[in-house]
TORKOL-4160 file (C-alpha; in steps of 0.2 Angstrom, whole numbers, padded with zeros to 4 digits, m for minus):
449
<pt num="1" X="0000" Y="0000" Z="0000"/>
<pt num="2" X="0015" Y="0012" Z="m0003"/>
<pt num="3" X="0013" Y="0025" Z="m0016"/>
<pt num="4" X="0027" Y="0025" Z="m0029"/>
<pt num="5" X="0029" Y="0043" Z="m0028"/>
<pt num="6" X="0032" Y="0043" Z="m0009"/>
<pt num="7" X="0049" Y="0042" Z="m0002"/>
<pt num="8" X="0050" Y="0030" Z="0013"/>
<pt num="9" X="0064" Y="0029" Z="0026"/>
<pt num="10" X="0066" Y="0011" Z="0030"/>
<pt num="11" X="0071" Y="0004" Z="0047"/>
<pt num="12" X="0082" Y="m0009" Z="0038"/>
<pt num="13" X="0086" Y="m0027" Z="0043"/>
<pt num="14" X="0095" Y="m0026" Z="0060"/>
<pt num="15" X="0105" Y="m0041" Z="0058"/>
<pt num="16" X="0112" Y="m0035" Z="0041"/>
<pt num="17" X="0115" Y="m0018" Z="0048"/>
<pt num="18" X="0125" Y="m0025" Z="0063"/>
<pt num="19" X="0135" Y="m0037" Z="0052"/>
<pt num="20" X="0140" Y="m0022" Z="0040"/>
<pt num="21" X="0144" Y="m0011" Z="0055"/>
<pt num="22" X="0155" Y="m0024" Z="0063"/>
<pt num="23" X="0164" Y="m0026" Z="0047"/>
<pt num="24" X="0167" Y="m0007" Z="0045"/>
<pt num="25" X="0172" Y="m0007" Z="0063"/>
<pt num="26" X="0187" Y="m0019" Z="0060"/>
<pt num="27" X="0192" Y="m0009" Z="0045"/>
<pt num="28" X="0192" Y="0007" Z="0054"/>
<pt num="29" X="0200" Y="0002" Z="0071"/>
<pt num="30" X="0210" Y="m0013" Z="0066"/>
<pt num="31" X="0202" Y="m0025" Z="0079"/>
<pt num="32" X="0185" Y="m0033" Z="0081"/>
<pt num="33" X="0170" Y="m0025" Z="0090"/>
<pt num="34" X="0164" Y="m0034" Z="0105"/>
<pt num="35" X="0146" Y="m0032" Z="0099"/>
<pt num="36" X="0133" Y="m0020" Z="0092"/>
<pt num="37" X="0119" Y="m0011" Z="0102"/>
<pt num="38" X="0103" Y="m0003" Z="0096"/>
<pt num="39" X="0092" Y="0010" Z="0104"/>
<pt num="40" X="0076" Y="0016" Z="0095"/>
<pt num="41" X="0069" Y="0034" Z="0092"/>
<pt num="42" X="0052" Y="0038" Z="0097"/>
<pt num="43" X="0035" Y="0046" Z="0091"/>
<pt num="44" X="0025" Y="0055" Z="0104"/>
<pt num="45" X="0006" Y="0053" Z="0102"/>
<pt num="46" X="0003" Y="0067" Z="0114"/>
<pt num="47" X="0013" Y="0076" Z="0128"/>
<pt num="48" X="0025" Y="0088" Z="0119"/>
<pt num="49" X="0033" Y="0102" Z="0129"/>
<pt num="50" X="0026" Y="0095" Z="0146"/>
<pt num="51" X="0038" Y="0081" Z="0151"/>
<pt num="52" X="0049" Y="0094" Z="0161"/>
<pt num="53" X="0033" Y="0100" Z="0169"/>
<pt num="54" X="0028" Y="0083" Z="0176"/>
<pt num="55" X="0014" Y="0080" Z="0163"/>
<pt num="56" X="0009" Y="0063" Z="0156"/>
<pt num="57" X="0017" Y="0059" Z="0139"/>
<pt num="58" X="0011" Y="0045" Z="0127"/>
<pt num="59" X="0026" Y="0039" Z="0116"/>
<pt num="60" X="0030" Y="0024" Z="0106"/>
<pt num="61" X="0048" Y="0017" Z="0102"/>
<pt num="62" X="0051" Y="0016" Z="0084"/>
<pt num="63" X="0059" Y="0002" Z="0073"/>
<pt num="64" X="0071" Y="0016" Z="0067"/>
<pt num="65" X="0086" Y="0020" Z="0078"/>
<pt num="66" X="0104" Y="0021" Z="0081"/>
<pt num="67" X="0117" Y="0006" Z="0081"/>
<pt num="68" X="0133" Y="0007" Z="0090"/>
<pt num="69" X="0148" Y="m0005" Z="0087"/>
<pt num="70" X="0161" Y="m0004" Z="0101"/>
<pt num="71" X="0176" Y="m0011" Z="0109"/>
<pt num="72" X="0184" Y="m0006" Z="0126"/>
<pt num="73" X="0200" Y="0004" Z="0129"/>
<pt num="74" X="0210" Y="0006" Z="0146"/>
<pt num="75" X="0217" Y="0023" Z="0143"/>
<pt num="76" X="0202" Y="0033" Z="0145"/>
<pt num="77" X="0202" Y="0038" Z="0127"/>
<pt num="78" X="0185" Y="0039" Z="0117"/>
<pt num="79" X="0187" Y="0037" Z="0098"/>
<pt num="80" X="0171" Y="0040" Z="0089"/>
<pt num="81" X="0165" Y="0040" Z="0071"/>
<pt num="82" X="0148" Y="0041" Z="0064"/>
<pt num="83" X="0143" Y="0035" Z="0046"/>
<pt num="84" X="0130" Y="0048" Z="0044"/>
<pt num="85" X="0136" Y="0058" Z="0028"/>
<pt num="86" X="0131" Y="0075" Z="0036"/>
<pt num="87" X="0141" Y="0073" Z="0052"/>
<pt num="88" X="0155" Y="0061" Z="0047"/>
<pt num="89" X="0172" Y="0070" Z="0050"/>
<pt num="90" X="0182" Y="0054" Z="0052"/>
<pt num="91" X="0188" Y="0047" Z="0069"/>
<pt num="92" X="0186" Y="0060" Z="0083"/>
<pt num="93" X="0196" Y="0058" Z="0099"/>
<pt num="94" X="0191" Y="0064" Z="0116"/>
<pt num="95" X="0204" Y="0061" Z="0129"/>
<pt num="96" X="0200" Y="0056" Z="0147"/>
<pt num="97" X="0194" Y="0069" Z="0158"/>
<pt num="98" X="0186" Y="0079" Z="0144"/>
<pt num="99" X="0169" Y="0071" Z="0143"/>
<pt num="100" X="0160" Y="0081" Z="0156"/>
<pt num="101" X="0151" Y="0098" Z="0157"/>
<pt num="102" X="0158" Y="0115" Z="0151"/>
<pt num="103" X="0171" Y="0123" Z="0161"/>
<pt num="104" X="0168" Y="0138" Z="0172"/>
<pt num="105" X="0174" Y="0150" Z="0159"/>
<pt num="106" X="0160" Y="0143" Z="0147"/>
<pt num="107" X="0172" Y="0134" Z="0135"/>
<pt num="108" X="0167" Y="0117" Z="0130"/>
<pt num="109" X="0179" Y="0103" Z="0135"/>
<pt num="110" X="0183" Y="0089" Z="0123"/>
<pt num="111" X="0177" Y="0089" Z="0104"/>
<pt num="112" X="0170" Y="0104" Z="0096"/>
<pt num="113" X="0158" Y="0092" Z="0086"/>
<pt num="114" X="0141" Y="0094" Z="0096"/>
<pt num="115" X="0135" Y="0076" Z="0091"/>
<pt num="116" X="0150" Y="0068" Z="0100"/>
<pt num="117" X="0145" Y="0077" Z="0116"/>
<pt num="118" X="0129" Y="0066" Z="0117"/>
<pt num="119" X="0141" Y="0051" Z="0118"/>
<pt num="120" X="0155" Y="0057" Z="0129"/>
<pt num="121" X="0142" Y="0065" Z="0140"/>
<pt num="122" X="0134" Y="0048" Z="0143"/>
<pt num="123" X="0151" Y="0041" Z="0148"/>
<pt num="124" X="0153" Y="0055" Z="0160"/>
<pt num="125" X="0136" Y="0053" Z="0168"/>
<pt num="126" X="0138" Y="0034" Z="0170"/>
<pt num="127" X="0154" Y="0037" Z="0179"/>
<pt num="128" X="0145" Y="0049" Z="0191"/>
<pt num="129" X="0133" Y="0035" Z="0197"/>
<pt num="130" X="0134" Y="0032" Z="0215"/>
<pt num="131" X="0138" Y="0015" Z="0224"/>
<pt num="132" X="0120" Y="0010" Z="0223"/>
<pt num="133" X="0122" Y="0008" Z="0205"/>
<pt num="134" X="0140" Y="0003" Z="0204"/>
<pt num="135" X="0135" Y="m0012" Z="0192"/>
<pt num="136" X="0132" Y="0001" Z="0179"/>
<pt num="137" X="0147" Y="0012" Z="0182"/>
<pt num="138" X="0162" Y="0011" Z="0170"/>
<pt num="139" X="0179" Y="0013" Z="0178"/>
<pt num="140" X="0187" Y="0030" Z="0178"/>
<pt num="141" X="0201" Y="0024" Z="0166"/>
<pt num="142" X="0188" Y="0016" Z="0154"/>
<pt num="143" X="0188" Y="0022" Z="0136"/>
<pt num="144" X="0181" Y="0014" Z="0120"/>
<pt num="145" X="0181" Y="0014" Z="0101"/>
<pt num="146" X="0164" Y="0017" Z="0094"/>
<pt num="147" X="0157" Y="0016" Z="0076"/>
<pt num="148" X="0139" Y="0023" Z="0074"/>
<pt num="149" X="0125" Y="0022" Z="0061"/>
<pt num="150" X="0108" Y="0028" Z="0062"/>
<pt num="151" X="0092" Y="0024" Z="0052"/>
<pt num="152" X="0083" Y="0040" Z="0060"/>
<pt num="153" X="0083" Y="0057" Z="0051"/>
<pt num="154" X="0093" Y="0069" Z="0061"/>
<pt num="155" X="0083" Y="0083" Z="0068"/>
<pt num="156" X="0066" Y="0076" Z="0063"/>
<pt num="157" X="0058" Y="0077" Z="0080"/>
<pt num="158" X="0060" Y="0058" Z="0081"/>
<pt num="159" X="0073" Y="0058" Z="0095"/>
<pt num="160" X="0089" Y="0054" Z="0086"/>
<pt num="161" X="0099" Y="0062" Z="0100"/>
<pt num="162" X="0092" Y="0051" Z="0114"/>
<pt num="163" X="0093" Y="0036" Z="0103"/>
<pt num="164" X="0112" Y="0040" Z="0101"/>
<pt num="165" X="0113" Y="0042" Z="0120"/>
<pt num="166" X="0104" Y="0026" Z="0124"/>
<pt num="167" X="0114" Y="0015" Z="0112"/>
<pt num="168" X="0130" Y="0022" Z="0118"/>
<pt num="169" X="0125" Y="0019" Z="0136"/>
<pt num="170" X="0121" Y="0001" Z="0132"/>
<pt num="171" X="0138" Y="m0001" Z="0123"/>
<pt num="172" X="0147" Y="0007" Z="0138"/>
<pt num="173" X="0138" Y="m0005" Z="0151"/>
<pt num="174" X="0141" Y="m0020" Z="0139"/>
<pt num="175" X="0160" Y="m0017" Z="0137"/>
<pt num="176" X="0165" Y="m0007" Z="0152"/>
<pt num="177" X="0156" Y="m0015" Z="0168"/>
<pt num="178" X="0154" Y="m0030" Z="0178"/>
<pt num="179" X="0136" Y="m0032" Z="0172"/>
<pt num="180" X="0142" Y="m0032" Z="0154"/>
<pt num="181" X="0156" Y="m0045" Z="0158"/>
<pt num="182" X="0143" Y="m0056" Z="0166"/>
<pt num="183" X="0130" Y="m0055" Z="0153"/>
<pt num="184" X="0137" Y="m0055" Z="0136"/>
<pt num="185" X="0128" Y="m0052" Z="0120"/>
<pt num="186" X="0109" Y="m0054" Z="0121"/>
<pt num="187" X="0110" Y="m0059" Z="0139"/>
<pt num="188" X="0113" Y="m0041" Z="0143"/>
<pt num="189" X="0096" Y="m0036" Z="0136"/>
<pt num="190" X="0087" Y="m0049" Z="0147"/>
<pt num="191" X="0098" Y="m0045" Z="0162"/>
<pt num="192" X="0094" Y="m0027" Z="0164"/>
<pt num="193" X="0079" Y="m0024" Z="0175"/>
<pt num="194" X="0067" Y="m0010" Z="0172"/>
<pt num="195" X="0074" Y="m0001" Z="0186"/>
<pt num="196" X="0091" Y="m0002" Z="0179"/>
<pt num="197" X="0085" Y="0004" Z="0163"/>
<pt num="198" X="0077" Y="0019" Z="0172"/>
<pt num="199" X="0094" Y="0023" Z="0179"/>
<pt num="200" X="0102" Y="0022" Z="0162"/>
<pt num="201" X="0089" Y="0034" Z="0155"/>
<pt num="202" X="0092" Y="0046" Z="0169"/>
<pt num="203" X="0111" Y="0046" Z="0165"/>
<pt num="204" X="0107" Y="0050" Z="0147"/>
<pt num="205" X="0095" Y="0064" Z="0152"/>
<pt num="206" X="0109" Y="0071" Z="0163"/>
<pt num="207" X="0121" Y="0070" Z="0148"/>
<pt num="208" X="0110" Y="0080" Z="0137"/>
<pt num="209" X="0105" Y="0093" Z="0150"/>
<pt num="210" X="0122" Y="0096" Z="0158"/>
<pt num="211" X="0135" Y="0092" Z="0144"/>
<pt num="212" X="0125" Y="0096" Z="0128"/>
<pt num="213" X="0115" Y="0110" Z="0136"/>
<pt num="214" X="0098" Y="0105" Z="0129"/>
<pt num="215" X="0082" Y="0106" Z="0139"/>
<pt num="216" X="0076" Y="0089" Z="0138"/>
<pt num="217" X="0063" Y="0083" Z="0151"/>
<pt num="218" X="0067" Y="0064" Z="0149"/>
<pt num="219" X="0053" Y="0058" Z="0138"/>
<pt num="220" X="0064" Y="0053" Z="0124"/>
<pt num="221" X="0077" Y="0044" Z="0134"/>
<pt num="222" X="0064" Y="0035" Z="0144"/>
<pt num="223" X="0055" Y="0029" Z="0129"/>
<pt num="224" X="0071" Y="0023" Z="0121"/>
<pt num="225" X="0077" Y="0013" Z="0136"/>
<pt num="226" X="0060" Y="0007" Z="0142"/>
<pt num="227" X="0048" Y="0005" Z="0127"/>
<pt num="228" X="0040" Y="m0011" Z="0122"/>
<pt num="229" X="0035" Y="m0020" Z="0106"/>
<pt num="230" X="0016" Y="m0017" Z="0102"/>
<pt num="231" X="0014" Y="m0005" Z="0117"/>
<pt num="232" X="0011" Y="0014" Z="0119"/>
<pt num="233" X="0019" Y="0020" Z="0135"/>
<pt num="234" X="0009" Y="0031" Z="0147"/>
<pt num="235" X="0023" Y="0040" Z="0156"/>
<pt num="236" X="0019" Y="0050" Z="0171"/>
<pt num="237" X="0034" Y="0062" Z="0171"/>
<pt num="238" X="0031" Y="0067" Z="0189"/>
<pt num="239" X="0040" Y="0051" Z="0194"/>
<pt num="240" X="0043" Y="0043" Z="0178"/>
<pt num="241" X="0032" Y="0028" Z="0182"/>
<pt num="242" X="0024" Y="0021" Z="0167"/>
<pt num="243" X="0011" Y="0009" Z="0160"/>
<pt num="244" X="0013" Y="m0001" Z="0144"/>
<pt num="245" X="m0003" Y="0000" Z="0135"/>
<pt num="246" X="m0007" Y="m0013" Z="0121"/>
<pt num="247" X="m0013" Y="m0004" Z="0105"/>
<pt num="248" X="m0012" Y="m0019" Z="0094"/>
<pt num="249" X="m0031" Y="m0018" Z="0092"/>
<pt num="250" X="m0030" Y="m0001" Z="0085"/>
<pt num="251" X="m0017" Y="m0005" Z="0072"/>
<pt num="252" X="m0028" Y="m0019" Z="0065"/>
<pt num="253" X="m0038" Y="m0006" Z="0056"/>
<pt num="254" X="m0027" Y="0010" Z="0057"/>
<pt num="255" X="m0009" Y="0015" Z="0054"/>
<pt num="256" X="0002" Y="0028" Z="0062"/>
<pt num="257" X="0013" Y="0036" Z="0049"/>
<pt num="258" X="0026" Y="0049" Z="0053"/>
<pt num="259" X="0030" Y="0063" Z="0040"/>
<pt num="260" X="0047" Y="0069" Z="0040"/>
<pt num="261" X="0046" Y="0087" Z="0033"/>
<pt num="262" X="0064" Y="0088" Z="0029"/>
<pt num="263" X="0066" Y="0104" Z="0039"/>
<pt num="264" X="0077" Y="0099" Z="0054"/>
<pt num="265" X="0077" Y="0107" Z="0071"/>
<pt num="266" X="0089" Y="0108" Z="0085"/>
<pt num="267" X="0084" Y="0107" Z="0103"/>
<pt num="268" X="0099" Y="0117" Z="0110"/>
<pt num="269" X="0092" Y="0133" Z="0101"/>
<pt num="270" X="0087" Y="0149" Z="0110"/>
<pt num="271" X="0069" Y="0147" Z="0103"/>
<pt num="272" X="0066" Y="0131" Z="0112"/>
<pt num="273" X="0074" Y="0137" Z="0128"/>
<pt num="274" X="0063" Y="0153" Z="0128"/>
<pt num="275" X="0047" Y="0142" Z="0126"/>
<pt num="276" X="0052" Y="0132" Z="0142"/>
<pt num="277" X="0058" Y="0147" Z="0151"/>
<pt num="278" X="0041" Y="0156" Z="0148"/>
<pt num="279" X="0031" Y="0141" Z="0154"/>
<pt num="280" X="0042" Y="0140" Z="0169"/>
<pt num="281" X="0039" Y="0159" Z="0173"/>
<pt num="282" X="0020" Y="0155" Z="0172"/>
<pt num="283" X="0023" Y="0141" Z="0185"/>
<pt num="284" X="0033" Y="0153" Z="0196"/>
<pt num="285" X="0019" Y="0165" Z="0196"/>
<pt num="286" X="0006" Y="0152" Z="0200"/>
<pt num="287" X="0017" Y="0146" Z="0215"/>
<pt num="288" X="0020" Y="0128" Z="0209"/>
<pt num="289" X="0036" Y="0119" Z="0205"/>
<pt num="290" X="0029" Y="0111" Z="0190"/>
<pt num="291" X="0014" Y="0115" Z="0180"/>
<pt num="292" X="0006" Y="0098" Z="0182"/>
<pt num="293" X="0005" Y="0103" Z="0201"/>
<pt num="294" X="m0007" Y="0117" Z="0196"/>
<pt num="295" X="m0020" Y="0104" Z="0190"/>
<pt num="296" X="m0029" Y="0091" Z="0201"/>
<pt num="297" X="m0024" Y="0073" Z="0200"/>
<pt num="298" X="m0039" Y="0070" Z="0189"/>
<pt num="299" X="m0040" Y="0085" Z="0178"/>
<pt num="300" X="m0053" Y="0091" Z="0165"/>
<pt num="301" X="m0056" Y="0105" Z="0154"/>
<pt num="302" X="m0064" Y="0115" Z="0168"/>
<pt num="303" X="m0048" Y="0114" Z="0178"/>
<pt num="304" X="m0038" Y="0122" Z="0164"/>
<pt num="305" X="m0050" Y="0137" Z="0164"/>
<pt num="306" X="m0048" Y="0139" Z="0182"/>
<pt num="307" X="m0029" Y="0139" Z="0180"/>
<pt num="308" X="m0029" Y="0152" Z="0167"/>
<pt num="309" X="m0041" Y="0163" Z="0177"/>
<pt num="310" X="m0029" Y="0162" Z="0192"/>
<pt num="311" X="m0015" Y="0167" Z="0180"/>
<pt num="312" X="m0025" Y="0181" Z="0174"/>
<pt num="313" X="m0028" Y="0187" Z="0191"/>
<pt num="314" X="m0010" Y="0186" Z="0197"/>
<pt num="315" X="m0003" Y="0194" Z="0181"/>
<pt num="316" X="m0015" Y="0208" Z="0180"/>
<pt num="317" X="m0006" Y="0224" Z="0176"/>
<pt num="318" X="0011" Y="0216" Z="0173"/>
<pt num="319" X="0019" Y="0217" Z="0156"/>
<pt num="320" X="0032" Y="0204" Z="0161"/>
<pt num="321" X="0035" Y="0189" Z="0172"/>
<pt num="322" X="0053" Y="0185" Z="0176"/>
<pt num="323" X="0058" Y="0196" Z="0161"/>
<pt num="324" X="0047" Y="0187" Z="0149"/>
<pt num="325" X="0032" Y="0194" Z="0140"/>
<pt num="326" X="0016" Y="0190" Z="0151"/>
<pt num="327" X="0005" Y="0186" Z="0135"/>
<pt num="328" X="0018" Y="0174" Z="0129"/>
<pt num="329" X="0019" Y="0166" Z="0146"/>
<pt num="330" X="0000" Y="0164" Z="0146"/>
<pt num="331" X="0001" Y="0155" Z="0129"/>
<pt num="332" X="0014" Y="0143" Z="0135"/>
<pt num="333" X="0004" Y="0139" Z="0150"/>
<pt num="334" X="m0012" Y="0137" Z="0140"/>
<pt num="335" X="m0002" Y="0124" Z="0129"/>
<pt num="336" X="0005" Y="0115" Z="0144"/>
<pt num="337" X="m0011" Y="0112" Z="0154"/>
<pt num="338" X="m0022" Y="0108" Z="0139"/>
<pt num="339" X="m0009" Y="0096" Z="0133"/>
<pt num="340" X="m0009" Y="0088" Z="0150"/>
<pt num="341" X="m0028" Y="0086" Z="0150"/>
<pt num="342" X="m0027" Y="0078" Z="0132"/>
<pt num="343" X="m0015" Y="0065" Z="0138"/>
<pt num="344" X="m0025" Y="0061" Z="0153"/>
<pt num="345" X="m0040" Y="0059" Z="0142"/>
<pt num="346" X="m0031" Y="0047" Z="0130"/>
<pt num="347" X="m0024" Y="0037" Z="0145"/>
<pt num="348" X="m0042" Y="0035" Z="0152"/>
<pt num="349" X="m0048" Y="0030" Z="0136"/>
<pt num="350" X="m0035" Y="0016" Z="0133"/>
<pt num="351" X="m0036" Y="0010" Z="0151"/>
<pt num="352" X="m0054" Y="0010" Z="0153"/>
<pt num="353" X="m0068" Y="m0001" Z="0147"/>
<pt num="354" X="m0066" Y="m0007" Z="0129"/>
<pt num="355" X="m0072" Y="0003" Z="0115"/>
<pt num="356" X="m0074" Y="0000" Z="0096"/>
<pt num="357" X="m0059" Y="0003" Z="0086"/>
<pt num="358" X="m0066" Y="0017" Z="0076"/>
<pt num="359" X="m0072" Y="0026" Z="0091"/>
<pt num="360" X="m0055" Y="0024" Z="0099"/>
<pt num="361" X="m0047" Y="0030" Z="0083"/>
<pt num="362" X="m0058" Y="0045" Z="0082"/>
<pt num="363" X="m0056" Y="0050" Z="0100"/>
<pt num="364" X="m0037" Y="0049" Z="0099"/>
<pt num="365" X="m0037" Y="0058" Z="0082"/>
<pt num="366" X="m0047" Y="0072" Z="0088"/>
<pt num="367" X="m0034" Y="0074" Z="0103"/>
<pt num="368" X="m0020" Y="0074" Z="0091"/>
<pt num="369" X="m0027" Y="0087" Z="0080"/>
<pt num="370" X="m0031" Y="0098" Z="0095"/>
<pt num="371" X="m0013" Y="0096" Z="0100"/>
<pt num="372" X="m0007" Y="0102" Z="0084"/>
<pt num="373" X="m0018" Y="0118" Z="0085"/>
<pt num="374" X="m0010" Y="0121" Z="0102"/>
<pt num="375" X="0007" Y="0118" Z="0096"/>
<pt num="376" X="0004" Y="0131" Z="0082"/>
<pt num="377" X="m0006" Y="0144" Z="0092"/>
<pt num="378" X="m0001" Y="0143" Z="0110"/>
<pt num="379" X="0017" Y="0134" Z="0110"/>
<pt num="380" X="0020" Y="0143" Z="0094"/>
<pt num="381" X="0033" Y="0130" Z="0088"/>
<pt num="382" X="0025" Y="0125" Z="0072"/>
<pt num="383" X="0030" Y="0130" Z="0054"/>
<pt num="384" X="0021" Y="0132" Z="0037"/>
<pt num="385" X="0025" Y="0115" Z="0030"/>
<pt num="386" X="0020" Y="0106" Z="0045"/>
<pt num="387" X="0003" Y="0115" Z="0045"/>
<pt num="388" X="0001" Y="0111" Z="0027"/>
<pt num="389" X="0005" Y="0093" Z="0030"/>
<pt num="390" X="m0008" Y="0092" Z="0044"/>
<pt num="391" X="m0022" Y="0101" Z="0034"/>
<pt num="392" X="m0019" Y="0090" Z="0019"/>
<pt num="393" X="m0018" Y="0074" Z="0029"/>
<pt num="394" X="m0035" Y="0078" Z="0038"/>
<pt num="395" X="m0043" Y="0083" Z="0021"/>
<pt num="396" X="m0037" Y="0066" Z="0014"/>
<pt num="397" X="m0045" Y="0055" Z="0027"/>
<pt num="398" X="m0033" Y="0055" Z="0042"/>
<pt num="399" X="m0042" Y="0055" Z="0058"/>
<pt num="400" X="m0029" Y="0064" Z="0067"/>
<pt num="401" X="m0012" Y="0073" Z="0064"/>
<pt num="402" X="0000" Y="0084" Z="0074"/>
<pt num="403" X="0017" Y="0091" Z="0075"/>
<pt num="404" X="0028" Y="0080" Z="0086"/>
<pt num="405" X="0045" Y="0084" Z="0095"/>
<pt num="406" X="0052" Y="0101" Z="0100"/>
<pt num="407" X="0045" Y="0110" Z="0085"/>
<pt num="408" X="0054" Y="0123" Z="0074"/>
<pt num="409" X="0056" Y="0109" Z="0061"/>
<pt num="410" X="0053" Y="0090" Z="0062"/>
<pt num="411" X="0039" Y="0078" Z="0059"/>
<pt num="412" X="0021" Y="0076" Z="0059"/>
<pt num="413" X="0012" Y="0061" Z="0066"/>
<pt num="414" X="m0004" Y="0055" Z="0057"/>
<pt num="415" X="m0017" Y="0042" Z="0062"/>
<pt num="416" X="m0026" Y="0035" Z="0046"/>
<pt num="417" X="m0037" Y="0021" Z="0042"/>
<pt num="418" X="m0029" Y="0008" Z="0031"/>
<pt num="419" X="m0042" Y="0011" Z="0018"/>
<pt num="420" X="m0037" Y="0030" Z="0017"/>
<pt num="421" X="m0019" Y="0028" Z="0019"/>
<pt num="422" X="m0014" Y="0028" Z="0000"/>
<pt num="423" X="m0024" Y="0043" Z="m0004"/>
<pt num="424" X="m0017" Y="0053" Z="0011"/>
<pt num="425" X="0001" Y="0048" Z="0007"/>
<pt num="426" X="0000" Y="0053" Z="m0011"/>
<pt num="427" X="m0007" Y="0070" Z="m0007"/>
<pt num="428" X="0005" Y="0074" Z="0007"/>
<pt num="429" X="0020" Y="0068" Z="m0004"/>
<pt num="430" X="0015" Y="0081" Z="m0016"/>
<pt num="431" X="0018" Y="0095" Z="m0004"/>
<pt num="432" X="0037" Y="0095" Z="m0005"/>
<pt num="433" X="0051" Y="0085" Z="m0012"/>
<pt num="434" X="0059" Y="0085" Z="0005"/>
<pt num="435" X="0045" Y="0074" Z="0013"/>
<pt num="436" X="0049" Y="0056" Z="0018"/>
<pt num="437" X="0038" Y="0044" Z="0027"/>
<pt num="438" X="0041" Y="0032" Z="0041"/>
<pt num="439" X="0030" Y="0018" Z="0047"/>
<pt num="440" X="0027" Y="0020" Z="0065"/>
<pt num="441" X="0025" Y="0003" Z="0074"/>
<pt num="442" X="0028" Y="0002" Z="0093"/>
<pt num="443" X="0044" Y="m0007" Z="0095"/>
<pt num="444" X="0056" Y="m0014" Z="0108"/>
<pt num="445" X="0067" Y="m0004" Z="0119"/>
<pt num="446" X="0086" Y="m0003" Z="0118"/>
<pt num="447" X="0095" Y="m0020" Z="0116"/>
<pt num="448" X="0110" Y="m0029" Z="0110"/>
<pt num="449" X="0109" Y="m0034" Z="0091"/>
């Protein structure tokens, strides 16, 4: 059911990719790789820009992701190379002691290539683990050679950075810890508990926040480390507890298709940071640490109205809040709390009494489309091509469509019946030659290949 004019980005055959990567590793580094590890990207059904506010997010791990072949070193040196044609600069070396956060003078330590900081930062974060998690902590003199390949489009809002972090984390544990020594190959995948995976996800979050300088809230890393085949994660970002919800019944009649617009984004940009800071200023005015705390445990649309009314009362006569425009702060607040209510509504739908497939799809689709409207008008992170993709997909029979990821570029997630998929794909493909499609099927968490 794939239109000949549409370009699709394949997830590839994992065994063939791993075999090819192992061969290239030997050519590059003159020795054998110990193994290959994979971590998936993610598509988020709902819950954008709210993970750092404690909201509920509803992500799926993708079949697409990042592969890392690795072998250990004992001199603390990291030698990294990516096979991505847009990032490859040959082997980049990062000496021991230059993997952590920026110096006090603001200068970066280690490589000037930003992508390598996602890897070196993970090693630094793992080495900071306390004794409670020493089984996941590489030695201080640990180093490694790594060769990296991804099947994700970079900057498409599908979490390529977290995928890289999580694949690197697994590789470091596999070749640099007692846990890896005792559980070789696929045994490591089975040996890691969900709690240990949560610890690894937290290390990856710390790397992205403290070393790279991006304002991630943990959604992406948690999905990559803790996703499940056939399951939608319902992730409560107040404590990162999660439920794995089976949506195989929905996929019997419908498809999730991601549309990579070809317009990349970068999370470590000032625009994304401003959006977060404006919403945090709103939280500060409301007197809550996280915006989820402004809503009751079971929240509805009326609770959103009450929060906005309280904001209006507290901000009356103020042009700015913490140096940010008051009207902008209100828009970010509006997006966050309405997004939280949408997530709770979908969670209740999928965990409640059984409903028909079409009813479930319609309810989810309506929430997705409302989420896009909020991303465009309240979060103000959408862009022209994404809006056109959403409008065209809906006009051609999709039951829901929305921008996913941080925005300012990236991908649109669509939900469409199998009967209407071909027409939708054809129409969307005609919007831009840069557009590519990815089949979104909930897939397994990070694992050895």
